[in-house]
C-alpha positions as CSV (number, residue, x, y, z in Angstrom):
1,M,-155.4,9.3,137.6
2,R,-152.9,11.4,139.5
3,R,-153.9,14.5,141.4
4,P,-152.1,17.8,140.9
5,E,-149.4,18.4,143.5
6,K,-150.3,22.1,143.8
7,I,-153.7,23.8,143.7
8,I,-155.2,27.2,144.2
9,I,-158.8,27.3,145.5
10,E,-161.2,30.2,145.9
11,A,-163.5,29.9,148.8
12,S,-165.5,31.9,151.4
13,D,-164.9,32.0,155.1
14,E,-167.7,31.8,157.7
15,K,-168.4,35.5,157.3
16,G,-168.8,35.3,153.6
17,N,-165.4,36.9,152.8
18,K,-163.8,35.5,149.7
19,F,-160.2,34.3,149.7
20,R,-157.7,32.3,147.7
21,L,-155.6,29.5,149.2
22,K,-152.5,27.9,147.6
23,A,-151.9,24.4,148.8
24,E,-149.4,21.7,147.8
25,G,-148.4,18.2,148.9
26,F,-150.6,16.6,151.6
27,L,-152.9,19.6,152.1
28,S,-153.5,19.7,148.4
29,R,-154.5,16.0,148.4
30,V,-156.8,16.5,151.4
31,I,-158.6,19.5,149.8
32,Q,-159.1,17.6,146.6
33,H,-160.4,14.6,148.4
34,E,-162.9,16.7,150.4
35,Y,-163.9,18.5,147.2
36,D,-164.7,15.1,145.6
37,H,-167.2,14.5,148.5
38,L,-169.0,17.7,147.6
39,D,-169.4,16.3,144.1
40,G,-170.7,13.0,145.5
41,I,-167.5,11.1,144.6
42,E,-166.1,8.5,147.0
43,F,-162.4,7.7,146.9
44,T,-163.3,4.0,146.1
45,K,-164.6,5.1,142.7
46,K,-161.2,6.5,141.8
47,I,-159.2,3.4,142.7
48,T,-157.7,1.7,139.7
49,D,-155.5,-0.9,141.6
50,M,-156.7,-2.1,145.0
51,R,-153.2,-3.4,145.7
52,K,-152.1,0.2,146.2
53,I,-154.4,0.8,149.2
54,M,-154.2,-2.4,151.1
55,S,-151.6,-4.9,152.3
56,L,-150.7,-7.9,150.1
57,E,-152.3,-10.2,152.7
58,E,-155.6,-8.2,152.6
59,Y,-155.5,-8.2,148.8
60,K,-155.1,-12.0,148.7
61,K,-158.0,-12.5,151.1
62,M,-160.2,-10.3,149.0
63,S,-159.1,-12.0,145.8
64,A,-159.8,-15.5,147.3
65,L,-163.4,-14.4,148.1
66,K,-164.0,-13.5,144.4
67,T,-163.1,-17.0,143.1
């Protein structure tokens, strides 16, 4: 599942003042990743293809352990 490239969040600062933040690109991904943590979701639960997050050599080692 692909994450949106652009997001708008509503949050509160340390003094309780509400604000909106528009984010895109890398910042958008980071915010969405951290939001997942607040929902108890670890990034490993979202991985659909392990080859996309590790080198081919690491993938082969992991695959060899499964057989």
